[in-house]
N, C-alpha and C positions, 0 to 999 in steps of 0.2 A: 430449407427454415429462412423466414423473413424475420428480422428482429422491427417492424415497421420503422427504424433506419436503411437497415442494409436493404442494397441491389439484385442481388444475390436471389436466383432464381431454387426451387425446392419445392419437394412437394410440401414442404408443413411449412406453415404459416403463421407467426405467435403476433397479433394482435396486444400491445401493453401501451398506455395510456402515455400521449404526447407528454413532453413540456410545456409547461404554464409559463410561458415566460412576462418579463417584467407588464409591459401596455395590458396585458390578458388579468389583470390583478386589482381590483379593488381594494386601494391605497388606506383606506381609513380602516376596513375593515382586518384587512391584512395587519397593521401594526398590533390595534386594539389584542385582536386573537393573538396573534403572536407574543404579545409583554405579558398573557396570563397562561400561555400556555409554555413559553420556554420560563417562567416561573416557577412553576411547577415543577422542571426536569429539571432546573437547577436545584431545588431543592432536595430530590432525590438524592443526584447525585455529588451533595457538598461533602458528608461524611469524608469518602474516598479521596476528593479533595486535601484535603484536612488532612488524612492521615500521610499524604503523601509529600504534603507541604513539611509536617515534621522530622519525618524521618530525612530530607534533603537538606534539613540542619543541624542536624545529630553529627557525634561527634564518629560513634560507633552504628556499624549500620546493625538495628533488633526485630524480632518478627512484627507485620505489620498488626497482626492479629493482636496479638502481646500489648503492642502497642496502642489499641482501639480497647482491648480491655482494662488496663490498665485507668487510663482518660476515662473510662466510662466509670472506675472505681472511685476515682477521684472526685467526678465534677458532674456522676451524672448524664446520663444522654442529652445533656446540653451541653455539656462538653463539647460534643463532636460537629454542633453549630455556631460555635466561636468565629464569630465577622461574618456568620450571612445576611446579617440585615443590611449591611454594609456592603458586600456583595452583590443582595439582590437589588439597591440603590441603583447600582452602575450598571447590572443587567439589562435594565429595561433602555437606557439612552443608548449601551453597545451594542446590542443584541438588534435595534432600529438599524442605527447606521452599517453596521454588519451585514442585514439583509437587503439594506438601500443599494451598496457599491456590490455587492455577489450579483443581485439580480440584474441591475444596468449594466455591469460588467459583461456578464454572461451574455444576455442579450445582445450588445455591440457588438464583441468581439466575436461570437457566434456568427453573427448573418457576416458580419468581416470575411470571417475564415471560410467560409461557403462559398464567398464571392470570387476570392480568390481561387478555386479552385478544389481546397479539402474533399473527402470525403467526409460525411455528414457526423461520423464517427469520430472522423480527427478532429474536425469542427468542433463536436463536443467537449471531447477530452482538451483544447487548447483552449476554450470557453473556461471550463470549469477548475485549468489551472489558475488563470490569468485573473478569474471571479475571488477563487480563492484566496490569493495572491495580496489583491487589490480591497479584500473586504478586511482583512488582516491588520491591514496598513491601517486602513480611515479604522477599526475598531478601537485598538489600541492606544486613541488619542486620550481615550477616554477608559478603558481598563488597565491600563499602565497606575493611572493612580490610586485606583480604586481594588489594586494589588496589593499595592506596596500597602496599605492601609489593612485590608481585612486579612493579608498573610502574617503582621502585626500582632496582629488579633487569636490569631489562628495557632502563633505559635507561642502566645504571652505560656510564662508557667512552667513551659518545658523544662524537663530535666537535663539536661546534657549540651545543649545548644554550644553552636562554638559562638563565639564574640557575639553573642544577642545582643538587640539594645535593652539596656536598662531600666528603659523608663515603662512607668505602668499604665496603663489602659484602661480608660472607664468604659470605655465605647469607642465607636469609630468616628463621631465629632473629635471629642476626644485626644484618639489620635492622629486627628488631621492635625488637630491644630498644634501638637506637639511638635509633630513633621515639619510642618511650618515654621512653627518660630525657630527649631535646630538648626533646620537646610534650608531655608528659604522654598520659594515654590519648586525650587529643582530638587528637593528632598522626596514629592511625589512623584516626580517623573525619574528616581535612579530606574537604573536597569532599563532604561525605555530604548535605546540601542538596540542590548542580548535580547530584548522581548519582540523585536522588527525580526530581529537576527535569527528569533524561536520561531515565530507564528507566521510569517508571511511563507515561508520554504514547507512547512509544517502543515500549515492548510492548502499550497497548491498543491501538493504532495497527496493531500487526502482527497480532496476535491476531483483531479486527472486522476486518482487511482480507484474511487468511487466509480466516475464513471466507466474505467475497463472493467473494473470486478463486474460492476454490473450485467454488463453488456454480458463477459462469459459465463456469468450465472446463467442468466437467459438462454444464451449457446448452449449450457451443457444441457438445461431443461430440454430445449426443445432437441437434443439428438438423442436423450435418453428415449423421447417420445418418439422421435422416428424409428429406435431399435426395439421398444415396443411392440410398434406399428409390424415390423419386418417380420419380428415375431409371430407376431400372431397371422400375419398375412393379407396384412390389409395394406393397400399397395391406393389408394384413394389421397387426391387430395385435400387434405382437411385444412381448415383453419384453428389455432386455437387461441382462446379468450381465456386466460387466468381470470379468478376472482380477485378481490380485495384481499383477499388474505393473505394468497400468492403471494400479490404485487407488493405487499407491507414486508410482507417473508423475506424476497429477492430483496430489496430496499434492506431491509435488516441487518444481513449478512452480508451484501457488499457494504455498509459499512463500516459492520464490524472491521471485514479484512485491511479495509484504507485506515483507520483508527490505529489497529494494530502496531500498519507497515508504520505511518505516520509517526505512532508513539516511539519507537524502538530506534528510527533515524534523528530523531531533534532530542534523544531524552536527555545526550550531557548538556544542549548550550539552555534544556529545560533548567538542571540542576541547577549551572551559574548567573543564570538567572534568578533566581528564587531567591539563595543566599548574596547575590548582590541589592535585592530588595527587602531583604530582611536581617542581616547582619551588621554590625560596627567595624571598621576597620581596624588592623594594630597602628600599632603606636601613632592610636588618635591622641597622646596627651602632646602631641607635639601640633594639634590641631588648633584654631582661632572660633573652630563652632560647637564652644561648650565641650569640649576635651574628644566630638565626635567629628567623622567621618566616613567616607561611604569607603569596601574595600574597592579595589581595581580589579578588572577582568584577569591581568597574571595573577595577583596577591589571592583568588578567588581559585584558581587550578592548584596552585602550589601546594593552598592549603589540602585544596582536595587529593591529591595524588600524595601529600604526606600520611593522610589520615588513611588511607585504605589502596594507593595505588586508581592508576584510571578507572578501575571498576568502582570507585567511589562516584565516580560519575554516574553510575545508573544506579546508584541509588532511591529507594520508590518508586524503581519502574515495574513494577508488578503490581504496587497500587494509580499509577499511573496508564500501565497499556490497561488494566480494569476500566480505568477509570473513562480513558479516551476509548474503549467500545463501545461500553455501557453510552455514554455521553451519544456515540457520534450512531449506536443502535435507535436511541431514541430521537437525538436530534433531525434526523433524518427523516425518520417516520414522521414525527409530531411535523417535521417541515414541510414534507408532502402532501401531509392532511391539511395542514393551515394553508397550501398553498391552492389546493381542491375547495379548500369554505372559501378564501377571498376569490376565485373565478369569481368573473364579470358573469359570464357565460359557464352556467353547467355543464350545457350539453358540447356534444364534441370531445368528450375528453381521452377515447379510445383513438389513436390515429389509424388509419384504414392501407392496406398494402398493394 
C-alpha cells in the first residue's frame, strides 16, 4: 500500500490529494470564501458552545438537554444565540489570523523538517503540530476579548451561577464598554494566559492527531482492500483512486477523533478559563475597582473542587466533546474544500506515486 507520501512498496497504491500549501493559494479568494464558510459553521455550532459555557459556570452539574429546554422555554430559540453577533464579529478577523499563521508555519516547518531528514509522514505531523500551536497563539489576541464579551452575554440571566457578574448588558458593545469602564482594557484580556495554555496545546494536539489519524484511516482502507483482493484471488497491482466523497469522509472521521482527544485532554483548563473570564472573585468589596475584581486561578480551582471534587473540572465535557468533534469535522472538511476552491491551479491535486 502507498499513501501518496509513503515510500513503502506494495501491491496496492492509494492516490490521495496532495496538500495545498500557502504558496499555492489565491489569498484574496481564500480569505473572502473563508469568512463566509466559517461564519456558517460558527452559527451551526454556537448553541453547543453556549450550553457548555453555562454548565461550566453553574454551582451544580445539570443535564445539558434540560438546560437547553429550560433556556428555550424562557427565552425562545433566540436564547441559544445569546452573544452570537459579538462572537461572529470576532470570528472573521480571528479566523483570518489563525489560517494565515497555520498555513505559513506548516509550509515553512514542513520544508525544514524534510530537509533535516524526517520522513514525509513525520514531517507532516510535526508541521501540523507547530502550525496549530502558532495559529492558536496568534488568534488568541483577537479571540480572548471576543470570548470575554460573548461569554458574559451567554450566561446573563442564567440561574445558579457562581459569583457571576451582576452587570446587565444590552448587547456586545454595551458589555465591551462596561467591562472597560470597570476593569480597564486588561479586563478584556482576563484569562489570556490560561487561554494560551488551553488552546495552544489543544491545537497542537489536534493537528498532530489529525495528521496521524488520517494516515491510520487511509492505511486501514488500504489493508481492507488488500484483504478483499486476496480473498477474491485478485493479485494484480492496482491503484486505488478514492472519490471526493471518500476523501471527505476520511477527513471527517480523522477530525472527529482528533477533536475528542483534544477536548478530553484540555477540558480542565477550558473550565478554569471560562470561569476566569465570566465570574467575579470573592471578597470583592476590598477591591478598588467598583467592588469587583477577577478571581485568581488558585481561587477558581479551589471553588471547583469545593463544589464537586476534581470531576467538577470536567463539567460540560459532553457538550464540549460534541461541539469539538462536530466543529472539527465541519471545520476540516470546510477548510480542505476552501483550500481547493482557493488554489491558483485546480489541476494536479492528486499526488502520484
